[in-house]
Each structure stands twice: as structure tokens, then as C-alpha cells.
VEXDREN-2710 file (C-alpha; in Angstrom, 1 decimal):
% VEXDREN-2710
k/r/px/py/pz
1/UNK/0.2/0.0/0.1
2/UNK/1.6/3.2/-1.1
3/UNK/1.9/6.2/1.4
4/UNK/-0.2/8.4/-0.5
5/UNK/-3.4/6.0/-0.4
6/UNK/-2.7/5.1/3.2
7/UNK/-2.7/8.9/3.8
8/UNK/-6.1/9.0/2.3
9/UNK/-7.4/6.2/4.2
10/UNK/-6.4/7.9/7.6
11/UNK/-8.0/11.1/6.6
12/UNK/-11.2/9.2/5.6
13/UNK/-11.1/7.2/8.8
14/UNK/-10.2/10.1/11.2
15/UNK/-12.6/9.3/13.8
16/UNK/-10.1/6.4/15.2
17/UNK/-8.3/7.5/18.2
18/UNK/-4.9/6.3/18.0
19/UNK/-2.2/5.2/16.1
20/UNK/-2.0/1.6/17.4
21/UNK/-5.9/1.9/16.0
22/UNK/-4.8/3.4/12.9
23/UNK/-2.3/0.7/12.1
24/UNK/-4.4/-2.4/13.0
25/UNK/-7.3/-0.9/10.9
26/UNK/-5.0/-0.6/7.4
27/UNK/-3.9/-4.1/8.0
28/UNK/-7.2/-5.7/8.5
29/UNK/-9.1/-3.6/5.9
30/UNK/-9.4/-5.6/2.7
31/UNK/-10.0/-9.2/5.4
32/UNK/-12.9/-7.4/7.0
33/UNK/-14.8/-6.4/4.1
34/UNK/-13.6/-9.7/2.4
35/UNK/-13.2/-7.7/-1.0
36/UNK/-9.4/-7.2/-2.0
37/UNK/-10.2/-5.6/-5.1
38/UNK/-12.0/-2.6/-3.8
39/UNK/-11.4/0.6/-5.5
40/UNK/-9.7/3.4/-3.4
41/UNK/-13.1/4.1/-1.4
42/UNK/-12.9/0.7/0.1
43/UNK/-12.3/2.1/3.6
44/UNK/-15.7/3.2/3.4
45/UNK/-18.3/1.3/5.5
46/UNK/-21.3/0.3/3.7
47/UNK/-24.5/0.5/5.8
48/UNK/-28.0/-0.3/5.3
49/UNK/-30.8/1.1/8.0
50/UNK/-33.1/-1.4/8.7
51/UNK/-36.4/0.7/10.3
52/UNK/-36.6/4.3/9.3
53/UNK/-39.1/5.5/12.2
54/UNK/-38.0/7.8/14.8
55/UNK/-35.1/5.7/16.2
56/UNK/-33.8/5.0/12.9
57/UNK/-33.8/9.0/12.2
58/UNK/-31.6/9.5/15.7
59/UNK/-29.1/6.8/14.5
60/UNK/-28.8/8.0/10.9
61/UNK/-28.2/11.2/12.0
62/UNK/-25.6/9.9/14.7
63/UNK/-23.9/8.1/12.0
64/UNK/-23.6/11.0/9.9
65/UNK/-21.2/12.5/12.4
66/UNK/-19.2/9.7/11.6
67/UNK/-16.5/9.7/8.8
68/UNK/-16.2/7.0/6.5
69/UNK/-19.8/5.7/6.7
70/UNK/-21.6/5.1/3.8
71/UNK/-25.5/4.5/3.4
72/UNK/-26.5/2.1/0.5
73/UNK/-29.9/1.3/1.4
74/UNK/-32.8/2.0/3.7
75/UNK/-35.7/-0.6/4.3
76/UNK/-38.9/0.2/5.9
77/UNK/-42.9/-1.0/5.3
78/UNK/-44.1/2.6/5.6
79/UNK/-43.5/4.7/2.5
80/UNK/-44.1/7.9/4.6
81/UNK/-41.2/7.1/7.0
82/UNK/-39.0/5.7/4.1
83/UNK/-39.5/8.5/1.6
84/UNK/-38.5/11.3/4.3
85/UNK/-35.3/9.3/5.2
86/UNK/-34.6/8.6/1.9
87/UNK/-34.7/12.5/1.1
88/UNK/-32.6/13.0/4.2
89/UNK/-29.9/11.0/3.0
90/UNK/-29.8/12.2/-0.6
91/UNK/-29.3/15.7/0.9
92/UNK/-26.4/14.0/2.6
93/UNK/-25.1/12.5/-0.7
94/UNK/-25.7/9.4/0.2
95/UNK/-26.4/7.3/-3.1
96/UNK/-28.8/4.3/-1.9
97/UNK/-31.6/2.2/-2.9
98/UNK/-35.2/1.7/-0.8
99/UNK/-37.0/-1.3/0.2
100/UNK/-40.0/-2.3/1.8
101/UNK/-39.1/-6.2/2.4
102/UNK/-35.6/-6.3/4.0
103/UNK/-35.1/-10.0/2.5
104/UNK/-35.3/-8.5/-0.8
105/UNK/-32.3/-5.7/0.2
106/UNK/-30.1/-8.6/1.5
107/UNK/-30.6/-10.5/-2.0
108/UNK/-29.7/-7.4/-4.1
109/UNK/-27.3/-5.6/-1.9
110/UNK/-24.0/-7.1/-2.5
111/UNK/-21.8/-4.4/-1.4
112/UNK/-23.1/-3.9/2.4
113/UNK/-20.7/-4.4/5.5
114/UNK/-23.1/-3.9/8.2
115/UNK/-26.9/-3.2/9.0
116/UNK/-28.4/-1.0/11.7
117/UNK/-31.8/-2.6/13.0
118/UNK/-34.1/0.1/14.5
119/UNK/-37.4/-1.7/14.1
120/UNK/-39.9/-2.6/16.5
121/UNK/-38.7/-4.9/19.3
122/UNK/-40.6/-8.0/18.2
123/UNK/-38.9/-8.0/14.9
124/UNK/-35.1/-7.9/16.0
125/UNK/-34.7/-11.4/16.6
126/UNK/-36.0/-12.3/13.0
127/UNK/-33.9/-9.2/11.5
128/UNK/-30.8/-9.5/13.4
129/UNK/-30.4/-13.1/12.7
130/UNK/-31.0/-13.0/9.1
131/UNK/-28.6/-10.1/8.4
132/UNK/-26.0/-12.0/10.5
133/UNK/-26.2/-14.8/8.2
134/UNK/-26.0/-12.8/5.4
135/UNK/-22.6/-11.9/6.4
136/UNK/-23.0/-8.7/7.9
137/UNK/-22.3/-7.2/11.1
138/UNK/-25.2/-5.7/13.0
139/UNK/-25.9/-2.6/15.5
140/UNK/-29.4/-3.7/16.9
141/UNK/-31.0/-1.2/19.1
142/UNK/-32.3/-2.2/22.6
143/UNK/-34.1/-4.0/23.7
144/UNK/-32.3/-7.4/22.3
145/UNK/-35.7/-9.1/21.9
146/UNK/-39.0/-9.0/23.7
147/UNK/-38.5/-12.4/24.1
148/UNK/-35.7/-14.5/25.5
149/UNK/-36.0/-17.0/23.0
150/UNK/-35.4/-14.4/20.6
151/UNK/-32.4/-12.9/22.3
152/UNK/-30.9/-16.6/22.4
153/UNK/-31.5/-16.8/19.0
154/UNK/-29.3/-13.9/18.0
155/UNK/-26.6/-15.0/20.3
156/UNK/-26.3/-18.3/18.6
157/UNK/-26.3/-16.9/15.5
158/UNK/-23.3/-14.5/16.5
159/UNK/-21.4/-17.7/17.7
160/UNK/-22.4/-19.5/14.1
161/UNK/-21.6/-16.6/11.7
162/UNK/-18.5/-14.8/13.6
163/UNK/-20.1/-11.7/13.0
164/UNK/-20.3/-8.8/15.3
165/UNK/-23.6/-7.9/17.0
166/UNK/-23.7/-4.5/19.2
167/UNK/-26.4/-4.1/21.3
168/UNK/-27.8/-0.3/21.4
169/UNK/-27.3/0.2/25.3
170/UNK/-25.2/3.3/24.3
171/UNK/-24.6/4.3/28.1
172/UNK/-21.8/1.8/27.8
173/UNK/-19.9/3.8/25.4
174/UNK/-20.5/7.3/26.8
175/UNK/-17.4/8.8/28.2
176/UNK/-18.7/9.9/31.5
177/UNK/-20.2/6.7/32.4
178/UNK/-17.2/4.8/31.4
179/UNK/-14.9/7.2/33.5
180/UNK/-17.2/6.7/36.5
181/UNK/-17.2/3.0/36.4
182/UNK/-13.5/3.1/35.7
183/UNK/-12.1/5.6/38.2
184/UNK/-15.1/6.2/40.7
185/UNK/-16.5/3.0/41.2
186/UNK/-13.7/0.4/40.2
187/UNK/-10.5/2.3/40.6
188/UNK/-10.4/5.2/43.5
189/UNK/-13.7/3.6/44.9
190/UNK/-14.4/7.2/46.0
191/UNK/-18.1/6.2/47.0
192/UNK/-16.7/3.4/49.3
193/UNK/-18.4/0.1/49.7
194/UNK/-21.9/0.6/47.5
195/UNK/-25.0/-0.4/49.4
196/UNK/-27.9/0.7/47.5
197/UNK/-28.8/1.8/43.9
198/UNK/-31.9/3.9/42.6
199/UNK/-33.1/5.1/39.5
200/UNK/-36.0/6.2/37.5
201/UNK/-37.4/7.3/34.1
202/UNK/-41.0/9.2/34.3
203/UNK/-42.4/10.1/31.2
204/UNK/-45.0/13.1/30.6
205/UNK/-48.2/11.8/29.2
206/UNK/-48.7/11.1/25.4
207/UNK/-51.8/10.9/23.2
208/UNK/-50.0/8.8/21.0
209/UNK/-48.6/9.1/17.3
210/UNK/-50.7/9.9/15.0
211/UNK/-51.0/8.8/11.1
212/UNK/-50.9/11.7/8.6
213/UNK/-54.1/11.8/6.6
214/UNK/-53.8/9.8/3.5
215/UNK/-50.7/7.8/4.7
216/UNK/-51.9/4.5/6.0
217/UNK/-50.4/1.4/5.0
218/UNK/-52.4/-0.9/3.2
219/UNK/-54.1/-3.8/5.7
220/UNK/-53.0/-6.5/3.7
221/UNK/-49.3/-5.3/4.2
222/UNK/-49.8/-4.5/7.9
223/UNK/-51.2/-8.0/8.8
224/UNK/-48.2/-9.0/6.7
225/UNK/-45.6/-7.9/9.0
226/UNK/-47.7/-8.7/12.5
227/UNK/-50.2/-5.3/13.1
228/UNK/-53.8/-5.1/13.0
229/UNK/-54.2/-1.3/12.6
230/UNK/-52.3/1.6/11.6
231/UNK/-52.9/2.8/15.4
232/UNK/-51.3/-0.4/16.6
233/UNK/-48.7/0.1/13.9
234/UNK/-48.0/3.8/15.2
235/UNK/-48.1/2.9/18.9
236/UNK/-46.6/-0.6/19.1
237/UNK/-44.6/-0.1/22.2
238/UNK/-48.2/-0.2/23.9
239/UNK/-49.3/-3.7/22.8
240/UNK/-48.0/-7.2/24.4
241/UNK/-46.3/-9.2/22.1
242/UNK/-45.1/-6.2/19.9
243/UNK/-43.1/-4.4/22.8
244/UNK/-42.2/-5.4/26.3
245/UNK/-43.9/-2.3/28.4
246/UNK/-42.3/0.5/29.8
247/UNK/-39.9/-1.7/32.0
248/UNK/-38.2/-2.5/28.5
249/UNK/-38.9/0.4/26.3
250/UNK/-37.2/2.6/29.4
251/UNK/-35.8/0.5/32.4
252/UNK/-33.2/-1.5/30.0
253/UNK/-31.2/1.2/29.6
254/UNK/-30.8/1.8/33.3
255/UNK/-31.0/-1.6/34.8
256/UNK/-28.1/-2.5/32.5
257/UNK/-26.3/0.5/34.0
258/UNK/-27.0/-1.3/37.4
259/UNK/-25.5/-4.6/36.2
260/UNK/-22.4/-2.9/34.5
261/UNK/-21.5/-0.7/37.3
262/UNK/-21.9/-3.5/40.4
263/UNK/-20.1/-5.7/38.2
264/UNK/-22.5/-8.9/38.4
265/UNK/-26.2/-10.0/37.7
266/UNK/-28.9/-9.7/40.1
267/UNK/-30.0/-12.6/42.4
268/UNK/-33.5/-11.5/42.6
269/UNK/-36.5/-9.1/41.7
270/UNK/-39.7/-8.2/43.0
271/UNK/-42.0/-5.7/41.3
272/UNK/-45.4/-4.0/40.8
273/UNK/-46.7/-2.9/37.5
274/UNK/-50.5/-1.2/37.4
275/UNK/-52.1/0.8/34.9
276/UNK/-52.5/4.3/36.6
277/UNK/-53.2/6.8/34.2
278/UNK/-54.0/5.3/30.5
279/UNK/-57.1/3.6/29.2
280/UNK/-56.6/-0.3/29.1
281/UNK/-58.7/-0.7/25.9
282/UNK/-55.5/0.4/24.0
283/UNK/-53.0/0.0/26.6
284/UNK/-51.8/-3.5/27.0
285/UNK/-49.0/-2.9/29.1
286/UNK/-49.1/-1.3/32.3
287/UNK/-48.0/2.3/32.6
288/UNK/-46.7/2.5/36.4
289/UNK/-43.9/-0.2/37.5
290/UNK/-41.7/-0.1/40.3
291/UNK/-39.1/-2.9/40.9
292/UNK/-36.8/-3.9/43.6
293/UNK/-33.5/-6.0/42.4
294/UNK/-31.0/-7.8/45.0
295/UNK/-27.2/-8.0/44.3
296/UNK/-24.4/-9.7/45.9
297/UNK/-21.2/-8.2/45.1
298/UNK/-18.0/-9.1/46.1
299/UNK/-17.9/-6.4/48.4
300/UNK/-21.5/-7.2/49.9
301/UNK/-25.2/-7.2/49.4
302/UNK/-27.0/-4.3/47.3
303/UNK/-30.4/-3.3/46.9
304/UNK/-31.6/-1.6/43.8
305/UNK/-34.7/-0.1/43.0
306/UNK/-35.9/1.1/39.9
307/UNK/-39.4/3.2/38.7
308/UNK/-40.5/3.9/35.4
309/UNK/-44.1/6.4/35.6
310/UNK/-45.8/7.0/32.0
311/UNK/-48.2/9.8/33.7
312/UNK/-45.6/12.5/34.6
313/UNK/-42.2/13.5/33.8
314/UNK/-41.3/14.8/37.3
315/UNK/-37.8/14.1/37.7
316/UNK/-36.6/13.1/34.5
317/UNK/-34.4/10.0/34.6
318/UNK/-31.3/9.4/36.2
319/UNK/-29.2/6.5/38.3
320/UNK/-28.2/7.0/41.7
321/UNK/-25.2/4.5/43.0
322/UNK/-24.6/5.1/47.2
323/UNK/-22.3/4.0/49.1
324/UNK/-20.8/4.7/52.8
325/UNK/-18.5/7.5/51.7
326/UNK/-20.6/9.1/49.0
327/UNK/-23.0/9.1/46.4
328/UNK/-23.1/9.6/42.4
329/UNK/-26.3/10.7/40.6
330/UNK/-25.8/10.3/36.7
331/UNK/-27.8/10.6/33.7
332/UNK/-27.5/10.6/30.2
333/UNK/-29.6/13.6/29.6
334/UNK/-27.4/17.2/29.9
335/UNK/-24.6/15.6/31.2
336/UNK/-25.9/15.6/34.6
337/UNK/-23.6/14.4/37.4
338/UNK/-23.6/15.2/40.8
339/UNK/-20.9/13.4/43.1
340/UNK/-21.5/14.4/46.8
341/UNK/-18.9/13.3/49.6
342/UNK/-20.3/12.2/52.8
343/UNK/-18.6/14.4/55.4
344/UNK/-19.2/12.1/58.5
345/UNK/-17.6/9.0/57.1
346/UNK/-15.6/9.9/53.8
347/UNK/-11.7/11.1/53.9
348/UNK/-11.0/14.4/52.1
349/UNK/-11.3/14.1/48.3
350/UNK/-8.6/16.6/47.7
351/UNK/-6.1/14.2/46.4
352/UNK/-8.8/13.1/43.5
353/UNK/-9.3/16.4/42.8
354/UNK/-5.5/16.7/42.2
355/UNK/-5.2/13.6/40.5
356/UNK/-8.0/14.7/37.7
357/UNK/-10.8/12.4/39.1
358/UNK/-12.8/15.0/40.1
359/UNK/-13.4/18.5/40.2
360/UNK/-15.2/20.3/43.3
361/UNK/-18.1/22.8/42.1
362/UNK/-18.4/25.5/44.0
363/UNK/-22.1/26.1/45.4
364/UNK/-22.2/28.9/47.7
365/UNK/-25.7/28.6/49.0
366/UNK/-25.2/25.0/50.2
367/UNK/-21.6/26.1/51.8
368/UNK/-23.4/29.0/53.3
369/UNK/-26.5/27.0/54.6
370/UNK/-23.8/24.5/55.8
371/UNK/-21.8/27.2/58.3
372/UNK/-25.0/28.9/59.2
373/UNK/-26.3/25.2/60.5
374/UNK/-23.0/24.6/62.0
375/UNK/-22.9/27.9/63.9
376/UNK/-26.4/27.6/64.9
377/UNK/-25.7/23.8/66.6
378/UNK/-22.7/25.4/68.4
379/UNK/-24.4/28.2/70.1
380/UNK/-27.5/26.6/70.9
381/UNK/-26.8/22.9/71.2
382/UNK/-30.5/22.0/70.8
383/UNK/-30.4/18.1/70.9
384/UNK/-33.6/18.0/69.1
385/UNK/-34.6/20.6/66.5
386/UNK/-32.9/24.0/65.8
387/UNK/-35.0/26.9/64.1
388/UNK/-33.1/29.0/61.9
389/UNK/-33.8/32.6/61.1
390/UNK/-35.9/31.3/57.8
391/UNK/-38.3/29.7/60.3
392/UNK/-37.3/26.2/58.8
393/UNK/-36.6/23.5/61.1
394/UNK/-33.3/21.1/61.1
395/UNK/-33.8/17.7/62.4
396/UNK/-30.8/16.6/64.3
397/UNK/-31.2/13.2/62.6
398/UNK/-30.5/14.7/59.1
399/UNK/-27.3/14.3/57.7
400/UNK/-24.9/17.7/56.9
401/UNK/-25.2/19.0/53.4
402/UNK/-22.5/17.3/51.2
403/UNK/-20.1/18.9/49.5
404/UNK/-20.7/18.6/45.4
405/UNK/-18.4/17.4/43.0
406/UNK/-18.4/16.9/39.0
407/UNK/-16.5/14.6/36.6
408/UNK/-13.6/16.4/34.4
409/UNK/-15.1/14.4/31.2
410/UNK/-17.7/15.7/29.0
411/UNK/-19.9/14.2/26.5
412/UNK/-20.1/16.4/23.6
413/UNK/-21.6/14.2/20.9
414/UNK/-25.0/12.8/20.0
415/UNK/-26.2/10.4/22.6
416/UNK/-26.0/7.3/20.0
417/UNK/-22.5/8.5/18.5
418/UNK/-20.1/7.1/20.8
419/UNK/-21.4/3.4/20.7
420/UNK/-21.8/3.3/16.9
421/UNK/-18.2/4.5/16.7
422/UNK/-17.4/2.0/19.1
423/UNK/-19.2/-0.7/16.5
424/UNK/-17.5/0.7/13.4
425/UNK/-14.1/0.8/15.2
426/UNK/-14.4/-3.0/16.1
427/UNK/-15.3/-3.4/12.3
428/UNK/-12.4/-1.6/11.3
429/UNK/-10.1/-3.4/13.5
430/UNK/-10.6/-6.9/12.7
431/UNK/-10.8/-8.2/16.1
432/UNK/-8.5/-5.7/17.8
433/UNK/-11.4/-3.6/19.3
434/UNK/-13.9/-5.2/21.4
435/UNK/-17.6/-4.0/21.4
436/UNK/-18.9/-2.4/24.7
437/UNK/-22.0/-4.4/24.4
438/UNK/-21.6/-7.5/22.6
439/UNK/-24.3/-10.1/22.5
440/UNK/-23.7/-11.9/25.4
441/UNK/-23.6/-8.6/27.6
442/UNK/-26.9/-7.6/26.0
443/UNK/-28.7/-11.3/26.7
444/UNK/-27.9/-10.6/30.3
445/UNK/-29.5/-7.4/30.5
446/UNK/-32.5/-8.8/28.6
447/UNK/-32.7/-11.5/31.5
448/UNK/-32.8/-9.1/34.2
449/UNK/-35.1/-6.9/32.6
450/UNK/-37.8/-9.2/31.2
451/UNK/-37.9/-11.1/34.6
452/UNK/-39.9/-8.0/35.8
453/UNK/-42.9/-8.6/33.8
454/UNK/-42.5/-11.9/35.2
455/UNK/-42.2/-10.5/38.7
456/UNK/-45.2/-8.4/38.0
457/UNK/-47.6/-11.1/36.9
458/UNK/-46.3/-13.5/39.7
459/UNK/-46.8/-11.0/42.5
460/UNK/-43.7/-12.2/44.4
461/UNK/-40.0/-12.3/44.6
462/UNK/-38.5/-14.4/41.9
463/UNK/-35.0/-15.6/42.0
464/UNK/-32.3/-15.5/39.2
465/UNK/-30.6/-18.9/38.6
466/UNK/-27.0/-18.3/37.2
467/UNK/-27.6/-20.4/34.4
468/UNK/-30.1/-18.0/33.3
469/UNK/-27.9/-15.4/32.4
470/UNK/-26.0/-17.7/29.7
471/UNK/-26.7/-19.2/26.5
END
């Protein structure tokens, strides 16, 4: 390979981040793609998008920020979505073909390297397995499948074909989440021993996705693809057999982080799921669920709670890890991260600030309130309640207001972009770079999440067997 061509390939794949990775990429490029006689554009990855709905659009836009990605095909059963996304891609100068039937796409598109799957959950298994068997690498949105049987078939297809399958739990590639796990949780262990976790994703009410007038899909086509009506097609997440309910739709992202940060899978789960807001006539799944997991880690027991509410967006979504020396509140949304040191039990964190693991936020209001609180306690020594000038009461059982810290790392890309980058990096490297959420990991999360629905039906605690998490 001459130096001019090598330089061009390096430029075209500029999103790879190290010289070592670049060397691996150039070495394996022809082997990975299986086409030694490609022209000078052979360093592009040719991609098909299967599913042109809302999530498909999000993933396409994230891919557009990554150099070296070329969309060659788009497939969707709804012409309305298909035409919109196709026009968008052509505006971005991606020449491609469009399809209703994904099997026709796989048959005709002979130059593909990978497929991004953003279809409804109940199609994930069939679409993924067929694409893998066609010799393509696959990025499949979460949930891996709405059934464990489907998820198992996906894992087995990966083992049979040797192709890559990345499951779309994108927080595993978020630099802030990775930094927290590697440095705060495992490295410095600044929180101390973690004993509790809680999280939530509360969502505002929705009237449902509408169908533009005159844009309906023929009923025969709908039935062929598993839908009884356009209303069901547009709102498939509400229906059993199509989606997995709100715990799958929302909770799977965060329960995946529980497992990842704690370094283990749960031992048990109990849950309550009810319909508190929506009309059960068109919402087969519950709209409110609360679950409690029990974990056994190498450091001790952990209890983790999770809730998702569909009738109110109050509090948004986050995960909160609590240890004996501090707590971490983190959310994908808005780079939110709040780290608090317990002033009673934790040593000073100045060394972690100096080491670049944390930086302390200046929160004058908290500091002034704490100073006033301490002064009041010192002067009057009240053993029960202390009334401040504001008229509020301080209970001596309250913990002191903790100092607040943040991370020295910022996520400045689209939510899914870093996870897609990891997927494409793994393809480029020919095995030199590992996927952040491969099929086996995605399966473990699917087991933990789908068990919540079983626990709701059983109305009791369910125990996980270790073998349940393996295929």
C-alpha cells in the first residue's frame, strides 16, 4: 500500500483515536470487508438502515457525524417514513436504494458491510439473525428482543457466523459513564462500599403517535408484518407481543447500568406494575412499574430500586449509586452528574481532585447554609430541633449537606454516536477493538429486564439462577 493511499485512508477514517488502532485498521481492512479488489474508497463502511422510524432517524443522524460511513440502502414498510429518510440521506449525498422487504434488500445489496436495525422489538431477533447469516455485522437497538427465545437465537447466530453484534445500550460507550465506572467505582472507589442503587425514568403523558391523513399502510401489508391497524403500528410499544412494556422500553437502559457498575447480575427481583393513567383499551401494558433487585457483590449486598411512570415526567431520568462515603447521581441527559462526599464518613477528596478524577463545584448556597447550620448548633446545642432565621426546622437526624463534585469529562456528541463509533471501530480493527455491548452482555441485560414482567405477573419475589444469564 503506497503512502499517499494510506494517508487518504487515515484521513477518511479520522474518527479512530490512536495510532495503534489506525495501524490495525489498515492491516485488516481488506480482510474485514472480504473484498481485496475494491477501489480507493474501500475504507468506507457500507451500511443499510433497517427501520426508518423515529429511532432510525436518530441513529442515521448520529452516523452522519462519523466519517467513513456510507448508507447504501434503507428499508421500511411505511413509505411515509421511508421517503422522508431517503430524501434526507440524498441531501447528505448518500446514494442508496429503498426497500419495503428486508429480504429483498439482503438479496440485492451485495456491497454491504453492516446493517443498523431500528425496527420494533418483536422484529429484532428475525432481522438480526437473517442479517448475520447474510454475512453482515449488525448494530441492533435495545431491547435485544422482547422474548428470551429471540435473544438466545441472536446470540447463537453470532457464534455461528462469527460476525459482530452490538446491542444499543449506548451508555456503555458514553465517556462520562465509562469514566465513572473505571475511576470512581472500580479505581479510586471514592463512594466506598456501594450498598444501594435507585433510578427512574418518568415520562410525561402522550396522546399517541398519529397517522397523517392519506398516508395509511394497506391493511394486507400491515397484517403481513404483524399489525392489526395503523394505530397499533404507530404505537406498538403499548401492545403485548409487540413491545415489552415500559420496563423494557425505558428501564432496560438503566438496569443495564446497574449490572455494569456493580459488576454482577441480580440475584432476585420483585415488582409491581399497574395501569394508573392510560386507558387499558388501547394500552395492554401497564404504565407504572416499580421494581426492587437484590445483588450480591464481592464487597457485600446491594439493594437496587427502579421506577418508570408514564403519567408524569417529574424528576426525569437518572441513576443514583450510594456508598458509605459518598453518592453518585448520573444521567445521560444534559451531562448531568452530581457526586457528593459524605462529610461524616469519607476522608477528604482533595487527592482525587489533584489527580484529575473529580473537580469540586463551588456551591455558595450549600456552603453558607452549612456554615449557618453548624454555627446554630454550636451556639445553642439544641439536641432535638433547631429553628433558623428562615423559620425552617433542622432535625438532628438529618445528615449534613455534602460537598458537591463533578467529572472532568464531557460528552459532547449525540447520545448514540460514541456507541456507533465503537461498533464501526470494532469492524475496522478486525477484532483488535472489542464491542462495548456484545450479544452475550445484551442477553444478560435482557434476562434481568424481562424478569420484571414475570415478577409483576407472579406478584412475588423471583430468584435468578446463574445459568439463566448464559446461552
